[in-house]
C-alpha positions as CSV (number, residue, x, y, z in Angstrom):
1,M,-23.2,14.8,5.0
2,G,-25.2,12.5,2.7
3,S,-26.9,9.2,3.7
4,G,-27.1,5.7,2.8
5,E,-25.1,2.4,3.5
6,N,-22.1,3.3,1.8
7,C,-19.7,5.6,3.8
8,V,-16.6,7.5,3.3
9,L,-14.5,8.6,6.4
10,F,-11.9,11.4,5.7
11,L,-9.1,11.8,8.1
12,H,-7.2,15.1,8.3
13,G,-3.4,15.7,8.9
14,L,-1.6,16.9,11.9
15,F,-2.0,20.5,10.8
16,G,-5.3,20.0,9.1
17,T,-8.9,20.2,10.0
18,P,-12.4,18.6,8.9
19,E,-13.0,21.6,6.9
20,H,-10.2,21.0,4.5
21,W,-12.6,18.0,3.2
22,R,-15.6,20.2,3.0
23,C,-15.6,20.7,-1.0
24,V,-14.8,17.0,-1.5
25,M,-17.5,15.9,0.8
26,E,-20.1,18.5,-0.8
27,R,-19.3,16.8,-4.3
28,L,-19.8,13.2,-2.9
29,S,-22.6,13.5,-0.6
30,D,-25.1,12.8,-3.3
31,D,-24.1,9.3,-3.6
32,Y,-22.4,8.6,-0.1
33,R,-22.6,9.4,3.4
34,V,-19.4,11.1,4.1
35,V,-17.8,12.0,7.6
36,A,-15.0,13.9,8.6
37,P,-14.1,13.9,12.2
38,Q,-12.2,16.1,14.2
39,L,-9.0,14.2,15.4
40,P,-8.3,15.0,19.3
41,I,-4.9,17.1,18.2
42,D,-6.3,20.5,18.0
43,P,-5.7,23.0,20.3
44,M,-8.9,23.0,22.0
45,P,-8.6,22.9,25.9
46,G,-8.9,19.7,27.4
47,R,-8.1,17.8,24.1
48,R,-4.6,16.4,25.3
49,E,-6.1,15.2,28.7
50,S,-7.4,12.0,26.4
51,G,-4.1,10.3,26.5
52,I,-3.1,10.6,23.1
53,N,0.8,9.7,22.7
54,E,1.2,7.5,19.7
55,I,-0.6,6.6,16.5
56,R,-2.3,3.6,17.8
57,D,-4.0,5.9,20.3
58,L,-5.5,7.7,17.3
59,S,-6.5,4.8,15.2
60,E,-8.0,3.2,18.3
61,Y,-10.0,6.8,18.9
62,V,-11.3,6.5,15.3
63,A,-12.2,2.8,15.4
64,E,-14.5,3.6,18.4
65,L,-16.0,6.6,16.7
66,I,-16.9,4.4,13.8
67,E,-18.4,1.7,16.1
68,H,-20.3,4.6,18.0
69,L,-21.6,5.9,14.9
70,G,-22.6,2.6,13.5
71,L,-20.9,3.2,10.2
72,G,-20.1,-0.2,9.2
73,P,-17.2,-1.2,6.6
74,L,-16.5,1.8,4.8
75,V,-13.8,3.6,2.6
76,L,-10.8,5.2,4.7
77,C,-9.6,8.3,3.0
78,G,-6.4,10.1,5.2
79,N,-4.1,13.3,4.4
80,S,-0.7,12.9,5.6
81,L,-1.1,11.8,9.3
82,G,-4.8,10.8,8.5
83,G,-3.3,8.5,5.8
84,L,-1.0,6.7,8.5
85,I,-3.9,6.5,10.9
86,S,-6.0,4.9,8.1
87,I,-3.0,2.3,7.4
88,D,-3.0,1.5,11.0
89,L,-6.7,1.0,11.0
90,C,-6.7,-1.5,8.1
91,A,-4.0,-3.5,9.8
92,Q,-5.6,-3.6,13.2
93,H,-9.2,-3.9,11.9
94,P,-9.1,-5.6,8.5
95,S,-12.9,-5.9,8.5
96,L,-13.5,-2.2,9.1
97,A,-12.4,-1.1,5.5
98,K,-13.7,-1.8,1.8
99,G,-11.1,0.6,0.4
100,L,-8.3,2.9,1.2
101,I,-7.3,6.4,-0.2
102,L,-4.1,7.9,0.8
103,A,-3.0,11.4,0.1
104,G,0.3,12.5,0.7
105,S,0.4,9.8,3.6
106,A,3.0,9.6,6.2
107,G,4.3,6.0,7.2
108,L,7.1,5.7,5.0
109,F,8.9,9.1,4.6
110,E,7.7,12.5,5.8
111,R,9.7,15.8,6.3
112,S,8.6,17.6,9.3
113,P,7.0,21.2,8.2
114,I,8.5,22.5,11.5
115,G,11.9,20.9,11.2
116,G,11.7,18.8,14.5
117,S,12.3,21.9,16.4
118,R,10.4,24.0,18.9
119,P,8.4,26.8,16.9
120,R,9.1,30.2,17.3
121,P,6.3,32.3,18.2
122,S,6.3,34.7,15.1
123,R,4.1,35.1,12.3
124,K,6.6,35.1,9.9
125,F,7.6,31.4,11.0
126,I,4.1,30.4,10.6
127,R,3.5,32.0,7.1
128,D,6.9,30.2,6.0
129,T,5.6,26.8,7.6
130,V,2.5,26.8,5.8
131,S,4.2,28.0,2.8
132,G,6.1,24.7,2.7
133,I,3.0,22.6,3.1
134,V,1.0,24.1,0.3
135,H,2.0,24.8,-3.3
136,R,-0.9,27.2,-3.9
137,Q,0.3,30.0,-1.9
138,E,-3.2,32.0,-2.1
139,L,-4.3,29.5,0.7
140,V,-1.7,30.9,3.1
141,T,-4.2,33.8,4.2
142,D,-3.6,36.2,7.1
143,E,-6.4,34.5,9.0
144,L,-4.8,31.3,8.6
145,V,-1.4,32.8,10.1
146,D,-3.1,34.3,12.7
147,D,-5.0,31.1,13.8
148,W,-1.7,29.3,14.0
149,Y,0.1,32.1,15.7
150,T,-2.4,31.8,18.3
151,S,-2.1,28.0,18.8
152,V,1.9,28.2,19.1
153,M,1.6,30.8,21.7
154,D,0.4,27.8,23.9
155,R,3.4,25.9,25.1
156,D,1.7,22.9,26.2
157,Y,0.0,22.7,22.7
158,V,3.5,23.1,21.2
159,R,5.1,20.4,23.4
160,F,2.0,18.0,22.4
161,I,2.5,18.8,18.6
162,L,6.0,18.1,18.5
163,R,5.3,14.9,20.4
164,M,2.9,13.7,17.8
165,S,5.1,15.0,14.9
166,R,8.0,12.6,16.2
167,A,5.3,10.1,16.6
168,T,4.4,10.2,12.9
169,R,7.9,10.3,11.8
170,D,8.9,7.2,13.7
171,R,5.8,5.1,12.7
172,T,6.8,3.3,9.7
173,V,4.2,0.7,7.9
174,E,6.2,-1.3,5.5
175,K,5.3,-4.5,7.0
176,E,1.5,-3.2,7.1
177,L,1.4,-2.3,3.7
178,E,2.8,-5.7,2.3
179,H,-0.5,-7.2,3.7
180,L,-3.1,-4.7,2.7
181,D,-5.6,-6.6,0.4
182,L,-8.4,-3.9,-0.6
183,P,-8.8,-1.5,-3.3
184,T,-6.5,1.4,-2.6
185,M,-5.7,4.6,-4.5
186,I,-3.0,6.8,-3.9
187,V,-3.4,10.8,-4.7
188,W,-0.3,12.8,-4.6
189,G,0.5,16.5,-5.3
190,S,3.1,16.7,-7.8
191,E,4.8,19.6,-5.8
192,D,4.6,18.0,-2.4
193,Q,7.7,19.0,-0.5
194,I,6.9,17.1,2.8
195,T,6.2,13.7,1.3
196,P,7.9,14.0,-2.1
197,V,6.8,12.3,-5.3
198,S,9.3,9.4,-4.6
199,T,7.4,8.3,-1.5
200,A,4.0,8.0,-3.6
201,Y,5.9,5.6,-5.8
202,D,7.1,3.6,-2.7
203,F,3.5,3.4,-1.6
204,R,2.5,2.0,-4.9
205,E,5.1,-0.6,-4.9
206,R,4.4,-2.0,-1.6
207,I,0.6,-2.0,-1.8
208,R,-0.6,-4.9,-4.2
209,G,-2.9,-3.7,-6.8
210,S,-2.9,-0.2,-6.0
211,R,-3.3,2.8,-8.4
212,L,-1.4,6.0,-8.4
213,E,-2.7,9.5,-9.4
214,F,-0.9,12.9,-9.4
215,I,-2.4,16.3,-9.1
216,D,-0.4,19.0,-11.1
217,E,0.5,22.2,-9.3
218,C,-0.4,20.9,-6.0
219,G,1.2,20.4,-2.6
220,H,0.9,18.1,0.5
221,A,-2.6,18.4,1.0
222,P,-4.5,18.0,-2.4
223,N,-8.0,17.5,-0.8
224,W,-7.6,21.1,0.5
225,E,-5.4,22.6,-2.4
226,C,-7.3,20.9,-5.3
227,P,-10.8,19.7,-4.2
228,E,-12.4,19.3,-7.5
229,Q,-9.7,17.2,-9.0
230,F,-9.4,15.0,-5.7
231,A,-13.3,14.6,-5.8
232,E,-13.3,13.6,-9.4
233,L,-10.8,10.8,-8.8
234,T,-12.4,9.9,-5.5
235,A,-15.6,9.6,-7.2
236,G,-14.3,7.3,-10.1
237,F,-12.7,5.2,-7.5
238,L,-15.6,4.7,-4.9
239,P,-17.7,2.4,-7.1
240,E,-15.0,-0.2,-7.2
241,C,-14.8,-0.1,-3.3
242,F,-18.6,-0.8,-2.9
243,A,-19.2,-3.0,-5.8
244,D,-20.2,-6.1,-3.6
245,S,-22.8,-3.6,-1.8
246,K,-24.8,-4.0,-5.1
247,K,-24.6,-7.7,-5.2
């Protein structure tokens, strides 16, 4: 959405989708070009033939996408796994980013929403899992549960998701965070059970000059659960990232 030279790229989490950014993007699209790609980790046929095995594979996939679309230096905004990919991108391609927004980011500590075990193919298991990710239970609709249930009936996809879940858990970024030198905002849900509040403070301590914002009554995906508040915080932060573009 939107247009112009100042771009924000939104990266979803392991169980997220680009749709979880739609409300935020609509709010920002009058002033920025906003892009939310589908990472190659969804259950669509053929996705897993692309050789995605670790976090670096995903960050290089995104780097190639940025180059292909000619997006230029931009602000990276990632939720959960998307945050981890954003950090890895900044470490591997420091000239790529003008700013960084982390929302419930992986990379320091993250509880697996499926407990590291093979998901049982039941709608109750799915509902319980999603209910542990979000604080606002009205988001756990029958339609969402049915979609996830269909996904976990695919054994190959389940194996892939477990592999990516372990890769996310095992990839730590303490050293990378110490070397980040760009405007960074950390946005956290006060009720996040996957990456608890203590993790947000750890990110702030490790990223020089970063700012930390909390959204009350919100879980692991503030961009999805509380898009208005998330968009407001983002809109207030972005001018700092693109300040040199106005010179």
